[in-house]
C-alpha angles and dihedrals in degrees: 000000000000114000090233088062099046117121117267093247091054092051093048091050090053092050090048093051092047089049093049091049093052091047092050091050097047101035103038098233143062098224106079112103103038098065114149092017095287117167139201122225111217127200093248103059150340124320111298133189115287117266114265122240098031120150116288098169133053092254094051091045090053091052089048093049093245130130118262113265115235115237117270094241095053115104119224116276120257105247091214100048103024092228129130119220126219119267128179093354094299127146115287113234121205131187107220116246114262116249123237101254133148136205110294090346092292120146117265091225125048104244116235113274090214116122134202090290091072091052087052088048088056091052098044092048090053091045091053091048094048094044091053091053090050090050091051090051092049091048095050096045097044098252106138096179089059093043092050095046094046095050094048093045089048093054091046091049095048092046092052091046092055090050093052092047094050089047089057094044090052099222130044089227090070092066090052090049090056089063094063091084136033115211114177093194092059117080091201094054092047091047091052092056092045089055089048092052097041099045101062093042091051090046095051093047092052094046090053088064088071092062096100090058094057123094119264096232136059128014091327090051090056088051090051090058097041101043099069098059091040090049092051091053092046092048090053090048092052091049090052090055095042098086090057093047092050096051108032094080089060090053089047094056092042088054093064127086093247103124102223093043096045096048092048092059094127093050106041098070088047093050092048093046091052092046090051092052092046092050091049091048089051090057090051095049090049097049107032133067119249089256092060099036099084096107090046091054091050090048090051093054093048095044093046091052094052093043096047094045092048094047092048090053097052089050094051112020104057099065110210092004091063090065097083088057092055101043136067122346096343093054091049092050094049093047090051089048092055093048094047092047092049089048093049095049091046092050092046092053100038098038100045092132096049122081091198094052091047092051091050089048091051092049090049091052092050091047090049092053090052092049093048095048092049093043091054090047098051092041091061094046089052092051091053094052096054115070090208091073090056103039103043098051090047091055092047090052091049094048092048091050092051093047090051090051094049113079118236095017120118109226090213089065 
């Protein structure tokens, strides 16, 4: 009979005998496979005793075409971690932790395509918001120098902010297209409407400051009489919108997938609010005399406190994701922002009788606001470019969730 036509049971017996012979020749004994009384069921009959001489070591198993057998003292591997525990004093086996790599060395996240103009947009928007609050304070307390400086700086800031935003969008029509819908869950949509409400109010308030220069008769004379009360109402309306303008950019950055921005969602609005107040106070210290700069000094203290506390938290609270805010260009900018803020507040409080010291303090506060905004911006961009800041926090969250779901396991371990 041809071997290709032999019954299945006969073929299996031949294979078993050949396997036993090879095991006996290579391993020096016939008693390898049937440890513990294990048996093999053939296709020709009931379960019989295991063939003698089968592979009992990894080398014999490799010659026999079988998988290597794990040692008796090795504990079964954990399916989640891939690690074997220690059993009976045996050797502990560990699978090395995987490294955070990406395809062809590319970042896992696409880094923001925003350039320096968006960081400048963050600063000018905060400057406009803080200046409008300063103007409202000067208006309500009878300080015309503060009111005038705040209104003009607010108009300049919001105009520059619109220029930077349109430059990033590419075409002015795109800003108009964003007004076709109102989506409360979208920070970008909400921010567009905030700018739309704030800009005209700030513009009318600033234009009202030109009323004393208009003639007293004719149409311009009518405008001279109407502009002051309209400007007062517009200034208060701009001040009411200013907190939203100052903080919505922080919410916008935190709503992205950029790791160091997203994880700092509680701190970014606080930092941006403090930066806006500090920049507005800087305008007041630069433009007003020491006798009228009292509200500006109080704004400087409040803004510096919010900015310094928020910046300290993003540099310490986020664990690994705080690292981009401490290293490289972002770290240098944020450290410079802290020093300039402290110097500006100290000068505002200690030099309250000197116009020159007040002006230097105001310039320091403005420079600190610029450094802080640019530092936060570049820190987020750096975290998106390095895969480590995406992979490691994700693993930590997964392990913490698994530990929380496993009874008797401390999530901290």
